[in-house]
C-alpha positions as CSV (number, residue, x, y, z in Angstrom):
1,M,134.5,88.0,92.0
2,I,130.9,88.8,90.9
3,Y,130.0,87.0,87.7
4,T,126.9,87.9,85.8
5,L,124.9,85.7,83.4
6,T,122.7,87.1,80.7
7,L,121.0,84.4,78.6
8,N,119.3,87.0,76.4
9,T,121.7,89.9,75.8
10,A,120.6,92.9,73.8
11,I,121.5,96.3,72.4
12,D,119.3,99.0,73.7
13,M,118.4,101.8,71.3
14,N,117.1,104.8,73.1
15,I,115.2,107.4,71.0
16,R,113.8,110.8,71.8
17,C,111.4,112.7,69.6
18,Q,108.8,115.4,69.8
19,G,105.6,113.5,69.5
20,L,105.0,110.1,67.8
21,N,102.5,110.1,65.1
22,P,101.3,107.0,63.1
23,N,101.7,107.0,59.3
24,Y,104.1,109.9,59.4
25,V,107.8,110.4,59.2
26,N,108.8,111.1,62.8
27,R,112.1,112.8,63.1
28,T,114.3,111.9,66.2
29,S,116.1,114.5,68.3
30,H,118.4,112.0,70.0
31,T,119.5,108.4,69.6
32,Q,121.8,106.4,71.8
33,Y,123.0,102.8,71.5
34,S,124.2,100.8,74.5
35,P,125.3,97.2,75.3
36,N,122.6,95.7,77.3
37,G,120.9,92.6,78.8
38,K,119.9,92.8,82.4
39,A,123.0,91.1,83.9
40,V,125.3,92.9,81.4
41,N,123.9,96.1,83.0
42,V,124.8,94.7,86.4
43,S,128.4,94.2,85.3
44,I,128.7,97.7,83.8
45,V,127.4,99.3,87.0
46,L,129.5,97.1,89.3
47,H,132.6,98.1,87.2
48,K,131.7,101.8,87.5
49,F,131.6,101.3,91.3
50,L,135.1,99.7,91.1
51,K,133.9,96.1,91.9
52,P,135.5,93.1,90.1
53,T,133.1,91.5,87.7
54,C,132.9,89.3,84.6
55,A,130.0,89.0,82.1
56,L,128.8,85.7,80.8
57,G,126.1,85.0,78.2
58,F,125.1,84.2,74.7
59,F,126.2,86.7,72.0
60,G,125.3,86.4,68.4
61,G,126.0,88.2,65.0
62,F,127.0,91.8,64.5
63,S,125.0,92.9,67.5
64,G,126.5,90.4,69.8
65,K,130.0,91.3,68.7
66,Y,129.2,95.0,69.4
67,I,128.3,94.2,73.0
68,V,131.4,92.2,73.6
69,D,133.6,94.9,72.0
70,E,131.9,97.7,74.0
71,L,132.4,95.7,77.3
72,T,136.1,95.2,76.3
73,K,136.5,98.9,75.7
74,M,135.1,99.5,79.2
75,Q,137.7,97.0,80.5
76,I,135.0,94.6,81.7
77,E,136.0,91.0,81.5
78,T,133.7,88.7,79.4
79,K,133.3,85.0,78.9
80,P,131.1,84.9,75.8
81,C,129.4,82.0,74.3
82,F,129.0,82.9,70.6
83,I,126.0,81.8,68.6
84,D,125.1,82.3,65.0
85,D,121.7,84.0,65.4
86,I,121.7,87.7,65.9
87,T,121.4,89.2,69.4
88,R,118.3,91.3,69.7
89,I,118.0,95.1,69.5
90,N,115.5,96.6,71.9
91,V,114.0,100.0,71.1
92,F,112.8,102.6,73.8
93,I,111.1,105.7,72.5
94,N,110.4,108.8,74.6
95,D,108.1,111.3,72.7
96,G,108.3,114.0,75.4
97,Q,105.3,112.7,77.3
98,N,105.2,108.9,77.1
99,E,107.7,106.1,77.0
100,Y,107.3,103.2,74.5
101,K,109.2,99.9,74.9
102,L,109.7,97.5,72.0
103,V,111.5,94.5,73.3
104,G,112.6,91.5,71.1
105,K,112.2,87.9,72.0
106,G,115.8,87.0,71.3
107,P,117.9,84.7,69.1
108,F,117.8,80.9,68.7
109,V,120.3,79.1,70.9
110,P,121.3,75.6,69.7
111,D,121.4,72.7,72.1
112,N,125.2,72.4,71.8
113,K,125.6,76.0,72.8
114,K,123.5,75.5,75.9
115,Q,125.9,72.8,76.9
116,E,128.9,75.0,76.1
117,L,127.6,77.7,78.4
118,L,127.1,75.2,81.2
119,G,130.8,74.3,80.7
120,L,131.7,78.0,81.2
121,I,129.8,78.1,84.5
122,K,131.4,74.8,85.5
123,S,134.9,76.5,85.0
124,L,134.1,79.3,87.4
125,S,136.0,79.4,90.7
126,S,134.2,78.1,93.8
127,N,132.9,80.4,96.4
128,C,132.2,83.2,94.0
129,Y,128.9,85.0,93.2
130,L,126.7,84.6,90.1
131,V,124.0,87.1,89.2
132,I,121.5,85.5,86.9
133,S,119.2,88.1,85.3
134,G,116.9,88.6,82.4
135,S,114.6,86.7,80.0
136,L,115.1,83.5,78.0
137,P,115.9,83.5,74.3
138,N,114.5,81.0,71.7
139,N,115.1,77.3,72.4
140,I,116.0,77.7,76.1
141,E,113.4,76.2,78.3
142,P,112.8,77.4,81.9
143,E,114.2,74.1,83.2
144,Y,117.7,75.3,82.0
145,Y,117.8,77.4,85.1
146,L,117.6,74.2,87.2
147,S,120.7,72.9,85.4
148,I,122.6,76.2,86.2
149,L,121.6,76.3,89.8
150,T,122.5,72.6,90.3
151,L,126.0,73.3,89.0
152,C,126.2,76.3,91.3
153,K,125.2,74.3,94.3
154,V,127.9,71.7,93.6
155,K,130.6,74.4,93.2
156,N,129.3,76.4,96.2
157,I,128.6,79.5,94.0
158,Q,126.3,81.9,95.7
159,V,123.4,82.8,93.3
160,I,121.6,86.1,93.0
161,L,118.4,85.9,90.9
162,D,116.6,88.7,89.0
163,I,114.2,86.9,86.7
164,S,110.5,87.5,85.9
165,H,109.7,84.0,84.8
166,P,107.2,82.0,87.0
167,I,109.9,79.3,87.5
168,L,111.5,81.7,90.0
169,S,109.2,80.2,92.7
170,D,110.6,76.7,92.0
171,L,114.2,78.1,92.1
172,L,113.8,79.2,95.7
173,A,114.3,75.5,96.7
174,Y,118.0,76.1,95.8
175,K,118.1,78.8,98.6
176,P,119.5,81.7,96.5
177,L,121.5,84.2,98.4
178,L,119.4,87.1,97.1
179,I,116.4,87.6,94.8
180,K,115.4,91.0,93.4
181,P,111.7,91.0,92.3
182,N,109.8,94.2,91.6
183,D,106.2,94.8,92.8
184,D,104.7,93.5,89.6
185,E,106.7,90.3,89.8
186,I,105.7,89.7,93.4
187,K,102.0,89.7,92.3
188,E,102.5,87.8,89.0
189,I,104.8,85.1,90.3
190,F,103.9,84.8,94.0
191,G,100.3,86.2,94.0
192,F,100.9,88.9,96.7
193,E,99.6,92.4,96.7
194,T,102.0,95.2,97.7
195,Q,99.8,98.2,98.3
196,T,100.2,98.4,102.0
197,T,103.1,97.8,104.4
198,S,101.4,94.8,106.0
199,Q,100.9,93.2,102.6
200,I,104.6,93.7,101.8
201,I,105.6,92.2,105.1
202,T,103.4,89.1,104.5
203,A,104.8,88.7,101.0
204,L,108.4,88.9,102.1
205,E,107.9,86.5,105.0
206,D,106.2,83.9,102.7
207,I,109.0,84.1,100.1
208,H,111.6,83.6,102.8
209,A,109.7,80.5,103.9
210,Q,110.0,79.2,100.3
211,G,113.8,79.4,100.4
212,A,115.0,82.9,99.5
213,Q,117.8,84.0,102.0
214,N,117.5,87.7,101.2
215,I,115.1,89.8,99.2
216,L,115.5,93.2,97.6
217,L,112.1,94.4,96.5
218,T,112.2,97.4,94.1
219,M,109.1,99.5,93.5
220,G,110.2,102.3,91.3
221,A,109.0,105.7,92.6
222,R,107.5,104.0,95.6
223,G,111.0,103.1,96.9
224,L,112.5,99.7,97.8
225,Y,112.5,97.2,100.6
226,F,115.2,94.8,101.9
227,S,114.6,91.7,104.1
228,N,117.2,89.3,105.5
229,G,114.6,87.0,107.0
230,T,114.8,88.6,110.4
231,H,114.4,92.3,109.8
232,I,112.8,94.4,107.0
233,W,114.0,97.9,105.9
234,F,112.4,100.5,103.7
235,C,114.2,103.2,101.6
236,N,112.3,106.0,99.9
237,A,112.9,107.3,96.4
238,V,113.9,110.8,95.1
239,K,111.6,112.5,92.6
240,I,113.0,112.7,89.1
241,K,111.8,113.4,85.6
242,L,111.5,110.0,83.9
243,I,113.4,109.6,80.7
244,S,113.5,105.7,80.5
245,S,112.9,103.1,83.2
246,A,114.9,100.6,81.2
247,C,118.0,99.5,83.2
248,A,117.0,101.2,86.4
249,G,116.3,98.0,88.3
250,D,119.5,96.4,87.1
251,A,121.5,99.4,88.2
252,S,119.8,99.3,91.6
253,L,120.7,95.7,92.1
254,A,124.4,96.3,91.1
255,A,124.6,99.3,93.4
256,F,123.2,97.3,96.3
257,L,125.6,94.4,95.7
258,S,128.6,96.9,95.5
259,E,128.1,97.7,99.2
260,W,126.4,94.6,100.6
261,L,128.9,92.0,99.4
262,P,130.9,90.2,100.6
263,E,130.1,90.9,104.3
264,Q,126.4,91.2,103.8
265,Q,126.4,94.3,106.0
266,H,126.1,98.1,105.5
267,I,122.4,97.6,104.7
268,E,121.4,101.3,105.1
269,K,124.2,102.5,102.8
270,S,123.4,99.6,100.3
271,M,119.8,100.5,100.1
272,K,120.4,104.3,99.7
273,K,122.9,103.6,97.0
274,A,120.5,101.2,95.2
275,S,117.6,103.8,95.3
276,A,119.8,106.7,94.3
277,T,121.4,104.8,91.4
278,G,118.0,103.6,90.1
279,A,116.7,107.1,90.1
280,N,119.8,108.5,88.4
281,V,119.5,105.9,85.6
282,A,115.7,106.4,85.2
283,E,116.3,110.1,84.4
284,S,118.9,109.1,81.7
285,D,119.2,107.3,78.4
286,G,120.5,103.8,79.0
287,L,122.6,103.7,82.2
288,G,123.6,107.4,81.9
289,L,126.6,108.9,83.7
290,L,125.7,107.9,87.3
291,D,126.8,111.4,88.3
292,K,124.1,112.2,90.9
293,V,124.3,109.0,93.0
294,N,126.0,110.7,96.0
295,I,123.8,113.7,95.8
296,Y,120.6,111.6,95.9
297,M,122.0,109.3,98.6
298,D,122.1,112.4,100.9
299,Q,118.3,112.9,100.3
300,L,117.2,109.4,101.2
301,E,116.2,107.8,104.4
302,V,116.1,104.2,105.5
303,T,113.8,103.0,108.2
304,Q,113.4,99.6,109.8
305,I,109.8,98.5,109.7
306,K,110.2,95.0,111.2
């Protein structure tokens, strides 16, 4: 079972309009709402690829109930920790030329609810997988990650991390099974440039030395890299018309895991599926239909660069 943990769940509101003018009533041409939060997206895409999954996280107010209800309609198992404050609603606006992202900080999580969620994690079966992804809501300090990973170590739960907080570098001491940074996070958290292949190889080798067992580096239109500590592979990206980059990285991670786990094999197919899925999502509102994944996979090439 692949469990996912989203500490800062959200509803994504995707809006399209023709131009966006200040101090003016802008009429929308399309609006779509979707249950969201980075690891929630991972569970949705895993489910679409017929992989067993269960979504954990904090859910609050009418918006939190909406997310749980929608996941239930999709027949995705959830283990919610309900809070009183309202789960955030993120807004993504495409005016025909540019994309605007309005992302909320998140609700207030009381101390007793933080303990309740740790109890949920403690109840998980041993030898499973836990994807931890996304930002931190109000009143959750970065050190909370340390409590979670300590529990996972005790229970032999394999951890996959996709977080953009600087504490990611400290969490490598727990030797996570996989981390999924993007190129911006590689620079901001670890201080490495990723403009050339040699820079990327140096960055990946250093991050392995800090404790990461496997690394999936996503770079949007520039493709993606995977390193298992011995070899490094590159997969290119298909050209698309960007609608919204929101959710694309989450979908790529889920697609990769759907082929890579549990044997940690099928690397070429895993990378092609990750790249194809990310592209298909980026040309859609929300996660879209994932109806072009197989078509795009046939257009991709994976090469071993080390």
